[in-house]
PyMOL CGO cylinders between C-alpha atoms (Angstrom):
from pymol import cmd
from pymol.cgo import CYLINDER

trace = [
    CYLINDER, 0.00, 0.00, 0.00, 1.22, 3.46, -0.92, 0.3, 1, 1, 1, 1, 1, 1,
    CYLINDER, 1.22, 3.46, -0.92, -0.95, 6.35, 0.22, 0.3, 1, 1, 1, 1, 1, 1,
    CYLINDER, -0.95, 6.35, 0.22, -1.16, 9.95, -1.01, 0.3, 1, 1, 1, 1, 1, 1,
    CYLINDER, -1.16, 9.95, -1.01, -1.96, 12.36, 1.82, 0.3, 1, 1, 1, 1, 1, 1,
    CYLINDER, -1.96, 12.36, 1.82, -3.33, 15.84, 1.18, 0.3, 1, 1, 1, 1, 1, 1,
    CYLINDER, -3.33, 15.84, 1.18, -5.72, 18.37, 2.73, 0.3, 1, 1, 1, 1, 1, 1,
    CYLINDER, -5.72, 18.37, 2.73, -7.03, 21.93, 2.41, 0.3, 1, 1, 1, 1, 1, 1,
    CYLINDER, -7.03, 21.93, 2.41, -5.82, 23.33, 5.76, 0.3, 1, 1, 1, 1, 1, 1,
    CYLINDER, -5.82, 23.33, 5.76, -2.20, 23.41, 4.57, 0.3, 1, 1, 1, 1, 1, 1,
    CYLINDER, -2.20, 23.41, 4.57, 0.82, 21.19, 4.95, 0.3, 1, 1, 1, 1, 1, 1,
    CYLINDER, 0.82, 21.19, 4.95, 1.54, 22.40, 8.50, 0.3, 1, 1, 1, 1, 1, 1,
    CYLINDER, 1.54, 22.40, 8.50, -1.98, 21.72, 9.80, 0.3, 1, 1, 1, 1, 1, 1,
    CYLINDER, -1.98, 21.72, 9.80, -2.38, 19.46, 12.87, 0.3, 1, 1, 1, 1, 1, 1,
    CYLINDER, -2.38, 19.46, 12.87, -5.10, 17.48, 11.11, 0.3, 1, 1, 1, 1, 1, 1,
    CYLINDER, -5.10, 17.48, 11.11, -2.68, 16.41, 8.38, 0.3, 1, 1, 1, 1, 1, 1,
    CYLINDER, -2.68, 16.41, 8.38, -0.17, 15.42, 11.04, 0.3, 1, 1, 1, 1, 1, 1,
    CYLINDER, -0.17, 15.42, 11.04, -2.89, 13.32, 12.71, 0.3, 1, 1, 1, 1, 1, 1,
    CYLINDER, -2.89, 13.32, 12.71, -3.64, 11.63, 9.40, 0.3, 1, 1, 1, 1, 1, 1,
    CYLINDER, -3.64, 11.63, 9.40, 0.05, 10.93, 8.88, 0.3, 1, 1, 1, 1, 1, 1,
    CYLINDER, 0.05, 10.93, 8.88, 0.11, 9.41, 12.37, 0.3, 1, 1, 1, 1, 1, 1,
    CYLINDER, 0.11, 9.41, 12.37, -2.90, 7.23, 11.49, 0.3, 1, 1, 1, 1, 1, 1,
    CYLINDER, -2.90, 7.23, 11.49, -1.23, 5.90, 8.34, 0.3, 1, 1, 1, 1, 1, 1,
    CYLINDER, -1.23, 5.90, 8.34, 1.93, 5.17, 10.32, 0.3, 1, 1, 1, 1, 1, 1,
    CYLINDER, 1.93, 5.17, 10.32, -0.17, 3.15, 12.77, 0.3, 1, 1, 1, 1, 1, 1,
    CYLINDER, -0.17, 3.15, 12.77, -1.44, 1.11, 9.82, 0.3, 1, 1, 1, 1, 1, 1,
    CYLINDER, -1.44, 1.11, 9.82, 2.12, 0.47, 8.65, 0.3, 1, 1, 1, 1, 1, 1,
    CYLINDER, 2.12, 0.47, 8.65, 1.50, 1.92, 5.17, 0.3, 1, 1, 1, 1, 1, 1,
    CYLINDER, 1.50, 1.92, 5.17, 3.96, 3.90, 3.05, 0.3, 1, 1, 1, 1, 1, 1,
    CYLINDER, 3.96, 3.90, 3.05, 2.87, 7.41, 2.13, 0.3, 1, 1, 1, 1, 1, 1,
    CYLINDER, 2.87, 7.41, 2.13, 3.72, 10.63, 0.34, 0.3, 1, 1, 1, 1, 1, 1,
    CYLINDER, 3.72, 10.63, 0.34, 2.40, 14.05, 1.34, 0.3, 1, 1, 1, 1, 1, 1,
    CYLINDER, 2.40, 14.05, 1.34, 1.46, 16.50, -1.40, 0.3, 1, 1, 1, 1, 1, 1,
    CYLINDER, 1.46, 16.50, -1.40, -0.48, 19.29, 0.29, 0.3, 1, 1, 1, 1, 1, 1,
    CYLINDER, -0.48, 19.29, 0.29, -1.12, 23.03, -0.14, 0.3, 1, 1, 1, 1, 1, 1,
    CYLINDER, -1.12, 23.03, -0.14, 1.62, 25.31, 1.13, 0.3, 1, 1, 1, 1, 1, 1,
    CYLINDER, 1.62, 25.31, 1.13, -1.01, 27.56, 2.74, 0.3, 1, 1, 1, 1, 1, 1,
    CYLINDER, -1.01, 27.56, 2.74, -4.60, 27.15, 3.87, 0.3, 1, 1, 1, 1, 1, 1,
    CYLINDER, -4.60, 27.15, 3.87, -7.07, 26.64, 1.02, 0.3, 1, 1, 1, 1, 1, 1,
    CYLINDER, -7.07, 26.64, 1.02, -10.28, 26.05, 3.00, 0.3, 1, 1, 1, 1, 1, 1,
    CYLINDER, -10.28, 26.05, 3.00, -13.61, 26.35, 1.17, 0.3, 1, 1, 1, 1, 1, 1,
    CYLINDER, -13.61, 26.35, 1.17, -11.95, 26.71, -2.23, 0.3, 1, 1, 1, 1, 1, 1,
    CYLINDER, -11.95, 26.71, -2.23, -14.12, 23.96, -3.72, 0.3, 1, 1, 1, 1, 1, 1,
    CYLINDER, -14.12, 23.96, -3.72, -12.81, 22.14, -6.78, 0.3, 1, 1, 1, 1, 1, 1,
    CYLINDER, -12.81, 22.14, -6.78, -10.80, 25.05, -8.15, 0.3, 1, 1, 1, 1, 1, 1,
    CYLINDER, -10.80, 25.05, -8.15, -7.76, 24.09, -10.24, 0.3, 1, 1, 1, 1, 1, 1,
    CYLINDER, -7.76, 24.09, -10.24, -4.85, 26.12, -11.61, 0.3, 1, 1, 1, 1, 1, 1,
    CYLINDER, -4.85, 26.12, -11.61, -4.34, 25.96, -15.38, 0.3, 1, 1, 1, 1, 1, 1,
    CYLINDER, -4.34, 25.96, -15.38, -3.20, 29.43, -16.45, 0.3, 1, 1, 1, 1, 1, 1,
    CYLINDER, -3.20, 29.43, -16.45, -0.11, 29.95, -14.31, 0.3, 1, 1, 1, 1, 1, 1,
    CYLINDER, -0.11, 29.95, -14.31, 2.80, 27.80, -13.09, 0.3, 1, 1, 1, 1, 1, 1,
    CYLINDER, 2.80, 27.80, -13.09, 2.37, 25.77, -9.91, 0.3, 1, 1, 1, 1, 1, 1,
    CYLINDER, 2.37, 25.77, -9.91, 5.37, 26.04, -7.59, 0.3, 1, 1, 1, 1, 1, 1,
    CYLINDER, 5.37, 26.04, -7.59, 6.23, 22.92, -5.59, 0.3, 1, 1, 1, 1, 1, 1,
    CYLINDER, 6.23, 22.92, -5.59, 8.59, 22.97, -2.60, 0.3, 1, 1, 1, 1, 1, 1,
    CYLINDER, 8.59, 22.97, -2.60, 10.14, 19.69, -1.44, 0.3, 1, 1, 1, 1, 1, 1,
    CYLINDER, 10.14, 19.69, -1.44, 10.29, 19.95, 2.36, 0.3, 1, 1, 1, 1, 1, 1,
    CYLINDER, 10.29, 19.95, 2.36, 11.73, 16.49, 3.03, 0.3, 1, 1, 1, 1, 1, 1,
    CYLINDER, 11.73, 16.49, 3.03, 11.57, 12.96, 1.84, 0.3, 1, 1, 1, 1, 1, 1,
    CYLINDER, 11.57, 12.96, 1.84, 8.12, 12.29, 0.37, 0.3, 1, 1, 1, 1, 1, 1,
    CYLINDER, 8.12, 12.29, 0.37, 6.81, 15.69, 1.53, 0.3, 1, 1, 1, 1, 1, 1,
    CYLINDER, 6.81, 15.69, 1.53, 5.84, 18.37, -0.99, 0.3, 1, 1, 1, 1, 1, 1,
    CYLINDER, 5.84, 18.37, -0.99, 4.17, 21.76, -0.49, 0.3, 1, 1, 1, 1, 1, 1,
    CYLINDER, 4.17, 21.76, -0.49, 2.18, 23.01, -3.47, 0.3, 1, 1, 1, 1, 1, 1,
    CYLINDER, 2.18, 23.01, -3.47, 1.33, 26.66, -4.03, 0.3, 1, 1, 1, 1, 1, 1,
    CYLINDER, 1.33, 26.66, -4.03, -2.12, 25.72, -5.27, 0.3, 1, 1, 1, 1, 1, 1,
    CYLINDER, -2.12, 25.72, -5.27, -5.38, 24.05, -4.29, 0.3, 1, 1, 1, 1, 1, 1,
    CYLINDER, -5.38, 24.05, -4.29, -6.12, 20.55, -2.97, 0.3, 1, 1, 1, 1, 1, 1,
    CYLINDER, -6.12, 20.55, -2.97, -7.33, 19.45, -6.42, 0.3, 1, 1, 1, 1, 1, 1,
    CYLINDER, -7.33, 19.45, -6.42, -4.07, 20.83, -7.85, 0.3, 1, 1, 1, 1, 1, 1,
    CYLINDER, -4.07, 20.83, -7.85, -2.15, 18.71, -5.34, 0.3, 1, 1, 1, 1, 1, 1,
    CYLINDER, -2.15, 18.71, -5.34, -3.81, 15.50, -6.51, 0.3, 1, 1, 1, 1, 1, 1,
    CYLINDER, -3.81, 15.50, -6.51, -3.34, 16.35, -10.19, 0.3, 1, 1, 1, 1, 1, 1,
    CYLINDER, -3.34, 16.35, -10.19, 0.33, 17.17, -9.66, 0.3, 1, 1, 1, 1, 1, 1,
    CYLINDER, 0.33, 17.17, -9.66, 0.89, 14.01, -7.64, 0.3, 1, 1, 1, 1, 1, 1,
    CYLINDER, 0.89, 14.01, -7.64, -0.61, 11.83, -10.37, 0.3, 1, 1, 1, 1, 1, 1,
    CYLINDER, -0.61, 11.83, -10.37, 0.58, 13.57, -13.51, 0.3, 1, 1, 1, 1, 1, 1,
    CYLINDER, 0.58, 13.57, -13.51, 3.72, 15.57, -12.64, 0.3, 1, 1, 1, 1, 1, 1,
    CYLINDER, 3.72, 15.57, -12.64, 5.32, 13.84, -9.65, 0.3, 1, 1, 1, 1, 1, 1,
    CYLINDER, 5.32, 13.84, -9.65, 4.40, 10.48, -11.20, 0.3, 1, 1, 1, 1, 1, 1,
    CYLINDER, 4.40, 10.48, -11.20, 3.03, 8.97, -7.99, 0.3, 1, 1, 1, 1, 1, 1,
    CYLINDER, 3.03, 8.97, -7.99, 0.86, 5.90, -8.27, 0.3, 1, 1, 1, 1, 1, 1,
    CYLINDER, 0.86, 5.90, -8.27, -1.05, 5.73, -4.97, 0.3, 1, 1, 1, 1, 1, 1,
    CYLINDER, -1.05, 5.73, -4.97, -3.32, 2.87, -4.05, 0.3, 1, 1, 1, 1, 1, 1,
    CYLINDER, -3.32, 2.87, -4.05, -5.41, 5.28, -1.98, 0.3, 1, 1, 1, 1, 1, 1,
    CYLINDER, -5.41, 5.28, -1.98, -5.76, 9.05, -1.55, 0.3, 1, 1, 1, 1, 1, 1,
    CYLINDER, -5.76, 9.05, -1.55, -6.64, 10.36, 1.91, 0.3, 1, 1, 1, 1, 1, 1,
    CYLINDER, -6.64, 10.36, 1.91, -7.63, 14.01, 2.26, 0.3, 1, 1, 1, 1, 1, 1,
    CYLINDER, -7.63, 14.01, 2.26, -7.80, 15.63, 5.72, 0.3, 1, 1, 1, 1, 1, 1,
    CYLINDER, -7.80, 15.63, 5.72, -8.20, 15.50, 8.56, 0.3, 1, 1, 1, 1, 1, 1,
    CYLINDER, -8.20, 15.50, 8.56, -10.11, 18.74, 8.10, 0.3, 1, 1, 1, 1, 1, 1,
    CYLINDER, -10.11, 18.74, 8.10, -10.57, 20.98, 11.13, 0.3, 1, 1, 1, 1, 1, 1,
    CYLINDER, -10.57, 20.98, 11.13, -14.34, 21.27, 10.78, 0.3, 1, 1, 1, 1, 1, 1,
    CYLINDER, -14.34, 21.27, 10.78, -17.17, 19.22, 9.34, 0.3, 1, 1, 1, 1, 1, 1,
    CYLINDER, -17.17, 19.22, 9.34, -17.83, 18.66, 5.64, 0.3, 1, 1, 1, 1, 1, 1,
    CYLINDER, -17.83, 18.66, 5.64, -21.43, 17.52, 5.35, 0.3, 1, 1, 1, 1, 1, 1,
    CYLINDER, -21.43, 17.52, 5.35, -24.40, 18.28, 3.14, 0.3, 1, 1, 1, 1, 1, 1,
    CYLINDER, -24.40, 18.28, 3.14, -23.90, 21.51, 1.22, 0.3, 1, 1, 1, 1, 1, 1,
    CYLINDER, -23.90, 21.51, 1.22, -20.30, 21.70, 2.51, 0.3, 1, 1, 1, 1, 1, 1,
    CYLINDER, -20.30, 21.70, 2.51, -19.42, 18.94, 0.04, 0.3, 1, 1, 1, 1, 1, 1,
    CYLINDER, -19.42, 18.94, 0.04, -19.43, 21.28, -2.96, 0.3, 1, 1, 1, 1, 1, 1,
    CYLINDER, -19.43, 21.28, -2.96, -17.56, 24.01, -1.08, 0.3, 1, 1, 1, 1, 1, 1,
    CYLINDER, -17.56, 24.01, -1.08, -14.88, 21.90, 0.60, 0.3, 1, 1, 1, 1, 1, 1,
    CYLINDER, -14.88, 21.90, 0.60, -11.32, 21.69, -0.71, 0.3, 1, 1, 1, 1, 1, 1,
    CYLINDER, -11.32, 21.69, -0.71, -10.88, 18.56, 1.41, 0.3, 1, 1, 1, 1, 1, 1,
    CYLINDER, -10.88, 18.56, 1.41, -13.68, 16.81, -0.44, 0.3, 1, 1, 1, 1, 1, 1,
    CYLINDER, -13.68, 16.81, -0.44, -12.48, 18.17, -3.80, 0.3, 1, 1, 1, 1, 1, 1,
    CYLINDER, -12.48, 18.17, -3.80, -9.12, 16.41, -3.42, 0.3, 1, 1, 1, 1, 1, 1,
    CYLINDER, -9.12, 16.41, -3.42, -10.84, 13.05, -2.86, 0.3, 1, 1, 1, 1, 1, 1,
    CYLINDER, -10.84, 13.05, -2.86, -13.23, 13.75, -5.73, 0.3, 1, 1, 1, 1, 1, 1,
    CYLINDER, -13.23, 13.75, -5.73, -10.35, 14.59, -8.08, 0.3, 1, 1, 1, 1, 1, 1,
    CYLINDER, -10.35, 14.59, -8.08, -8.70, 11.27, -7.26, 0.3, 1, 1, 1, 1, 1, 1,
    CYLINDER, -8.70, 11.27, -7.26, -11.95, 9.42, -7.90, 0.3, 1, 1, 1, 1, 1, 1,
    CYLINDER, -11.95, 9.42, -7.90, -12.30, 11.09, -11.31, 0.3, 1, 1, 1, 1, 1, 1,
    CYLINDER, -12.30, 11.09, -11.31, -8.99, 9.43, -12.25, 0.3, 1, 1, 1, 1, 1, 1,
    CYLINDER, -8.99, 9.43, -12.25, -9.97, 6.02, -10.92, 0.3, 1, 1, 1, 1, 1, 1,
    CYLINDER, -9.97, 6.02, -10.92, -8.00, 6.18, -7.67, 0.3, 1, 1, 1, 1, 1, 1,
    CYLINDER, -8.00, 6.18, -7.67, -9.68, 5.05, -4.44, 0.3, 1, 1, 1, 1, 1, 1,
    CYLINDER, -9.68, 5.05, -4.44, -10.07, 7.96, -2.05, 0.3, 1, 1, 1, 1, 1, 1,
    CYLINDER, -10.07, 7.96, -2.05, -11.57, 9.28, 1.18, 0.3, 1, 1, 1, 1, 1, 1,
    CYLINDER, -11.57, 9.28, 1.18, -12.30, 12.76, 2.51, 0.3, 1, 1, 1, 1, 1, 1,
    CYLINDER, -12.30, 12.76, 2.51, -11.87, 12.85, 6.28, 0.3, 1, 1, 1, 1, 1, 1,
    CYLINDER, -11.87, 12.85, 6.28, -13.17, 15.65, 8.51, 0.3, 1, 1, 1, 1, 1, 1,
    CYLINDER, -13.17, 15.65, 8.51, -13.58, 16.41, 12.20, 0.3, 1, 1, 1, 1, 1, 1,
    CYLINDER, -13.58, 16.41, 12.20, -16.70, 18.32, 13.27, 0.3, 1, 1, 1, 1, 1, 1,
    CYLINDER, -16.70, 18.32, 13.27, -15.70, 20.87, 15.90, 0.3, 1, 1, 1, 1, 1, 1,
    CYLINDER, -15.70, 20.87, 15.90, -17.53, 22.26, 18.92, 0.3, 1, 1, 1, 1, 1, 1,
    CYLINDER, -17.53, 22.26, 18.92, -15.94, 25.49, 20.05, 0.3, 1, 1, 1, 1, 1, 1,
    CYLINDER, -15.94, 25.49, 20.05, -16.28, 24.74, 23.77, 0.3, 1, 1, 1, 1, 1, 1,
    CYLINDER, -16.28, 24.74, 23.77, -14.43, 21.39, 23.56, 0.3, 1, 1, 1, 1, 1, 1,
    CYLINDER, -14.43, 21.39, 23.56, -10.70, 20.78, 23.24, 0.3, 1, 1, 1, 1, 1, 1,
    CYLINDER, -10.70, 20.78, 23.24, -9.75, 18.89, 20.09, 0.3, 1, 1, 1, 1, 1, 1,
    CYLINDER, -9.75, 18.89, 20.09, -7.60, 15.82, 20.82, 0.3, 1, 1, 1, 1, 1, 1,
    CYLINDER, -7.60, 15.82, 20.82, -5.62, 15.18, 17.64, 0.3, 1, 1, 1, 1, 1, 1,
    CYLINDER, -5.62, 15.18, 17.64, -3.95, 12.10, 19.12, 0.3, 1, 1, 1, 1, 1, 1,
    CYLINDER, -3.95, 12.10, 19.12, -7.37, 10.52, 19.68, 0.3, 1, 1, 1, 1, 1, 1,
    CYLINDER, -7.37, 10.52, 19.68, -8.30, 11.62, 16.16, 0.3, 1, 1, 1, 1, 1, 1,
    CYLINDER, -8.30, 11.62, 16.16, -5.29, 9.78, 14.73, 0.3, 1, 1, 1, 1, 1, 1,
    CYLINDER, -5.29, 9.78, 14.73, -6.23, 6.57, 16.54, 0.3, 1, 1, 1, 1, 1, 1,
    CYLINDER, -6.23, 6.57, 16.54, -9.85, 6.82, 15.40, 0.3, 1, 1, 1, 1, 1, 1,
    CYLINDER, -9.85, 6.82, 15.40, -8.86, 7.58, 11.82, 0.3, 1, 1, 1, 1, 1, 1,
    CYLINDER, -8.86, 7.58, 11.82, -6.52, 4.60, 11.66, 0.3, 1, 1, 1, 1, 1, 1,
    CYLINDER, -6.52, 4.60, 11.66, -9.42, 2.30, 12.53, 0.3, 1, 1, 1, 1, 1, 1,
    CYLINDER, -9.42, 2.30, 12.53, -11.91, 4.10, 10.28, 0.3, 1, 1, 1, 1, 1, 1,
    CYLINDER, -11.91, 4.10, 10.28, -9.58, 4.06, 7.27, 0.3, 1, 1, 1, 1, 1, 1,
    CYLINDER, -9.58, 4.06, 7.27, -8.72, 0.39, 7.79, 0.3, 1, 1, 1, 1, 1, 1,
    CYLINDER, -8.72, 0.39, 7.79, -12.39, -0.54, 8.13, 0.3, 1, 1, 1, 1, 1, 1,
    CYLINDER, -12.39, -0.54, 8.13, -13.66, 1.59, 5.24, 0.3, 1, 1, 1, 1, 1, 1,
    CYLINDER, -13.66, 1.59, 5.24, -10.89, 0.66, 2.80, 0.3, 1, 1, 1, 1, 1, 1,
    CYLINDER, -10.89, 0.66, 2.80, -11.84, -3.00, 3.22, 0.3, 1, 1, 1, 1, 1, 1,
    CYLINDER, -11.84, -3.00, 3.22, -15.29, -2.31, 1.74, 0.3, 1, 1, 1, 1, 1, 1,
    CYLINDER, -15.29, -2.31, 1.74, -15.71, -2.84, -1.99, 0.3, 1, 1, 1, 1, 1, 1,
    CYLINDER, -15.71, -2.84, -1.99, -17.04, 0.05, -4.06, 0.3, 1, 1, 1, 1, 1, 1,
    CYLINDER, -17.04, 0.05, -4.06, -16.80, 1.35, -7.61, 0.3, 1, 1, 1, 1, 1, 1,
    CYLINDER, -16.80, 1.35, -7.61, -13.82, 3.50, -8.54, 0.3, 1, 1, 1, 1, 1, 1,
    CYLINDER, -13.82, 3.50, -8.54, -16.25, 6.17, -9.71, 0.3, 1, 1, 1, 1, 1, 1,
    CYLINDER, -16.25, 6.17, -9.71, -17.18, 6.69, -6.04, 0.3, 1, 1, 1, 1, 1, 1,
    CYLINDER, -17.18, 6.69, -6.04, -15.38, 7.95, -2.96, 0.3, 1, 1, 1, 1, 1, 1,
    CYLINDER, -15.38, 7.95, -2.96, -16.00, 8.09, 0.78, 0.3, 1, 1, 1, 1, 1, 1,
    CYLINDER, -16.00, 8.09, 0.78, -16.83, 11.23, 2.75, 0.3, 1, 1, 1, 1, 1, 1,
    CYLINDER, -16.83, 11.23, 2.75, -16.38, 10.67, 6.48, 0.3, 1, 1, 1, 1, 1, 1,
    CYLINDER, -16.38, 10.67, 6.48, -17.02, 13.01, 9.41, 0.3, 1, 1, 1, 1, 1, 1,
    CYLINDER, -17.02, 13.01, 9.41, -16.18, 12.24, 13.03, 0.3, 1, 1, 1, 1, 1, 1,
    CYLINDER, -16.18, 12.24, 13.03, -18.02, 13.93, 15.91, 0.3, 1, 1, 1, 1, 1, 1,
    CYLINDER, -18.02, 13.93, 15.91, -16.46, 16.13, 18.56, 0.3, 1, 1, 1, 1, 1, 1,
    CYLINDER, -16.46, 16.13, 18.56, -16.86, 14.31, 21.87, 0.3, 1, 1, 1, 1, 1, 1,
    CYLINDER, -16.86, 14.31, 21.87, -15.60, 15.10, 25.40, 0.3, 1, 1, 1, 1, 1, 1,
    CYLINDER, -15.60, 15.10, 25.40, -12.00, 14.17, 26.15, 0.3, 1, 1, 1, 1, 1, 1,
    CYLINDER, -12.00, 14.17, 26.15, -12.97, 11.30, 28.49, 0.3, 1, 1, 1, 1, 1, 1,
    CYLINDER, -12.97, 11.30, 28.49, -14.67, 9.39, 25.63, 0.3, 1, 1, 1, 1, 1, 1,
    CYLINDER, -14.67, 9.39, 25.63, -11.89, 7.39, 24.02, 0.3, 1, 1, 1, 1, 1, 1,
    CYLINDER, -11.89, 7.39, 24.02, -13.91, 4.65, 22.30, 0.3, 1, 1, 1, 1, 1, 1,
    CYLINDER, -13.91, 4.65, 22.30, -14.50, 5.06, 18.58, 0.3, 1, 1, 1, 1, 1, 1,
    CYLINDER, -14.50, 5.06, 18.58, -18.18, 5.97, 18.06, 0.3, 1, 1, 1, 1, 1, 1,
    CYLINDER, -18.18, 5.97, 18.06, -20.44, 3.85, 15.83, 0.3, 1, 1, 1, 1, 1, 1,
    CYLINDER, -20.44, 3.85, 15.83, -19.98, 4.30, 12.09, 0.3, 1, 1, 1, 1, 1, 1,
    CYLINDER, -19.98, 4.30, 12.09, -23.26, 5.00, 10.28, 0.3, 1, 1, 1, 1, 1, 1,
    CYLINDER, -23.26, 5.00, 10.28, -23.75, 4.81, 6.52, 0.3, 1, 1, 1, 1, 1, 1,
    CYLINDER, -23.75, 4.81, 6.52, -25.87, 7.83, 5.61, 0.3, 1, 1, 1, 1, 1, 1,
    CYLINDER, -25.87, 7.83, 5.61, -26.68, 10.31, 2.85, 0.3, 1, 1, 1, 1, 1, 1,
    CYLINDER, -26.68, 10.31, 2.85, -25.59, 13.97, 2.67, 0.3, 1, 1, 1, 1, 1, 1,
    CYLINDER, -25.59, 13.97, 2.67, -28.07, 16.41, 4.18, 0.3, 1, 1, 1, 1, 1, 1,
    CYLINDER, -28.07, 16.41, 4.18, -30.22, 18.10, 1.53, 0.3, 1, 1, 1, 1, 1, 1,
    CYLINDER, -30.22, 18.10, 1.53, -31.46, 21.12, 3.49, 0.3, 1, 1, 1, 1, 1, 1,
    CYLINDER, -31.46, 21.12, 3.49, -29.51, 24.29, 2.69, 0.3, 1, 1, 1, 1, 1, 1,
    CYLINDER, -29.51, 24.29, 2.69, -27.13, 25.80, 5.18, 0.3, 1, 1, 1, 1, 1, 1,
    CYLINDER, -27.13, 25.80, 5.18, -28.41, 28.64, 7.32, 0.3, 1, 1, 1, 1, 1, 1,
    CYLINDER, -28.41, 28.64, 7.32, -27.17, 31.84, 5.73, 0.3, 1, 1, 1, 1, 1, 1,
    CYLINDER, -27.17, 31.84, 5.73, -27.07, 35.21, 7.49, 0.3, 1, 1, 1, 1, 1, 1,
    CYLINDER, -27.07, 35.21, 7.49, -24.90, 38.33, 7.40, 0.3, 1, 1, 1, 1, 1, 1,
    CYLINDER, -24.90, 38.33, 7.40, -24.14, 41.14, 9.81, 0.3, 1, 1, 1, 1, 1, 1,
    CYLINDER, -24.14, 41.14, 9.81, -23.91, 44.63, 8.35, 0.3, 1, 1, 1, 1, 1, 1,
    CYLINDER, -23.91, 44.63, 8.35, -20.71, 46.45, 9.29, 0.3, 1, 1, 1, 1, 1, 1,
    CYLINDER, -20.71, 46.45, 9.29, -18.98, 49.65, 8.30, 0.3, 1, 1, 1, 1, 1, 1,
    CYLINDER, -18.98, 49.65, 8.30, -17.12, 48.17, 5.33, 0.3, 1, 1, 1, 1, 1, 1,
    CYLINDER, -17.12, 48.17, 5.33, -19.67, 45.62, 4.15, 0.3, 1, 1, 1, 1, 1, 1,
    CYLINDER, -19.67, 45.62, 4.15, -21.39, 42.45, 5.30, 0.3, 1, 1, 1, 1, 1, 1,
    CYLINDER, -21.39, 42.45, 5.30, -19.86, 39.74, 7.49, 0.3, 1, 1, 1, 1, 1, 1,
    CYLINDER, -19.86, 39.74, 7.49, -21.12, 36.16, 7.38, 0.3, 1, 1, 1, 1, 1, 1,
    CYLINDER, -21.12, 36.16, 7.38, -22.64, 35.33, 10.76, 0.3, 1, 1, 1, 1, 1, 1,
    CYLINDER, -22.64, 35.33, 10.76, -24.60, 32.07, 10.39, 0.3, 1, 1, 1, 1, 1, 1,
    CYLINDER, -24.60, 32.07, 10.39, -24.18, 29.36, 13.05, 0.3, 1, 1, 1, 1, 1, 1,
    CYLINDER, -24.18, 29.36, 13.05, -22.89, 26.03, 11.69, 0.3, 1, 1, 1, 1, 1, 1,
    CYLINDER, -22.89, 26.03, 11.69, -24.17, 24.14, 14.72, 0.3, 1, 1, 1, 1, 1, 1,
    CYLINDER, -24.17, 24.14, 14.72, -27.74, 25.36, 14.18, 0.3, 1, 1, 1, 1, 1, 1,
    CYLINDER, -27.74, 25.36, 14.18, -28.06, 23.95, 10.65, 0.3, 1, 1, 1, 1, 1, 1,
    CYLINDER, -28.06, 23.95, 10.65, -31.01, 21.60, 9.94, 0.3, 1, 1, 1, 1, 1, 1,
    CYLINDER, -31.01, 21.60, 9.94, -30.57, 17.97, 10.95, 0.3, 1, 1, 1, 1, 1, 1,
    CYLINDER, -30.57, 17.97, 10.95, -32.27, 16.08, 8.11, 0.3, 1, 1, 1, 1, 1, 1,
    CYLINDER, -32.27, 16.08, 8.11, -33.35, 12.63, 9.38, 0.3, 1, 1, 1, 1, 1, 1,
    CYLINDER, -33.35, 12.63, 9.38, -30.92, 9.93, 8.30, 0.3, 1, 1, 1, 1, 1, 1,
    CYLINDER, -30.92, 9.93, 8.30, -28.38, 12.46, 7.02, 0.3, 1, 1, 1, 1, 1, 1,
    CYLINDER, -28.38, 12.46, 7.02, -24.68, 12.97, 7.68, 0.3, 1, 1, 1, 1, 1, 1,
    CYLINDER, -24.68, 12.97, 7.68, -25.49, 16.09, 9.72, 0.3, 1, 1, 1, 1, 1, 1,
    CYLINDER, -25.49, 16.09, 9.72, -27.91, 14.27, 12.02, 0.3, 1, 1, 1, 1, 1, 1,
    CYLINDER, -27.91, 14.27, 12.02, -25.48, 11.37, 12.39, 0.3, 1, 1, 1, 1, 1, 1,
    CYLINDER, -25.48, 11.37, 12.39, -22.40, 13.43, 13.22, 0.3, 1, 1, 1, 1, 1, 1,
    CYLINDER, -22.40, 13.43, 13.22, -24.21, 15.97, 15.39, 0.3, 1, 1, 1, 1, 1, 1,
    CYLINDER, -24.21, 15.97, 15.39, -25.62, 13.00, 17.36, 0.3, 1, 1, 1, 1, 1, 1,
    CYLINDER, -25.62, 13.00, 17.36, -22.12, 11.79, 18.28, 0.3, 1, 1, 1, 1, 1, 1,
    CYLINDER, -22.12, 11.79, 18.28, -21.64, 9.13, 15.62, 0.3, 1, 1, 1, 1, 1, 1,
    CYLINDER, -21.64, 9.13, 15.62, -19.30, 8.86, 12.62, 0.3, 1, 1, 1, 1, 1, 1,
    CYLINDER, -19.30, 8.86, 12.62, -21.05, 9.74, 9.37, 0.3, 1, 1, 1, 1, 1, 1,
    CYLINDER, -21.05, 9.74, 9.37, -19.97, 7.66, 6.36, 0.3, 1, 1, 1, 1, 1, 1,
    CYLINDER, -19.97, 7.66, 6.36, -21.26, 8.60, 2.91, 0.3, 1, 1, 1, 1, 1, 1,
    CYLINDER, -21.26, 8.60, 2.91, -20.41, 7.03, -0.45, 0.3, 1, 1, 1, 1, 1, 1,
    CYLINDER, -20.41, 7.03, -0.45, -20.41, 9.79, -3.07, 0.3, 1, 1, 1, 1, 1, 1,
    CYLINDER, -20.41, 9.79, -3.07, -20.46, 9.44, -6.86, 0.3, 1, 1, 1, 1, 1, 1,
    CYLINDER, -20.46, 9.44, -6.86, -18.51, 11.45, -9.42, 0.3, 1, 1, 1, 1, 1, 1,
]
cmd.load_cgo(trace, "trace")
């Protein structure tokens, strides 16, 4: 197994380090090709009209001055990597429902799936009042990736997985629930300020469609959705 790791929070993000830790626990080889800087909520944007600069920061570790989808394209078609699996994340924040079309994390997994490479987008829903334990996240992700990768599915599909934010004393991996993306739109609201309008909607107050990824994750379980390209 050789794994390509990427994300949208940037190559220095703790979530990517947690994912690297998870892959090390599984004993798999890996290469990191991730954005040099944060590219959150950039969707599936790609760079085609200007050069993409790539910095090699160490063995099998590359920082790309571009988007998550750029990272996957470069890995496959410029750096000549041939991964068995692409893992994108772990994103600091959920990617459910309408987030799926906005998320750079999901876009990287989708780009891999377009080219017939198995892939997963991995995200961690966050509750502001709780401390985020990245070490626990790494342990959970190792088990989730191992379990999910063992499931057969078409190469024109990819997994979108969101783990809940639970109190620090809960170390057991929550149940994994196969579910569909929420269909209700996100709450949208803005606050008028001197120089314009500032987005002010509450992520946690979004609708919890029955049987959806939002309801599953917000209820303390791991949401697992199989998405098609």
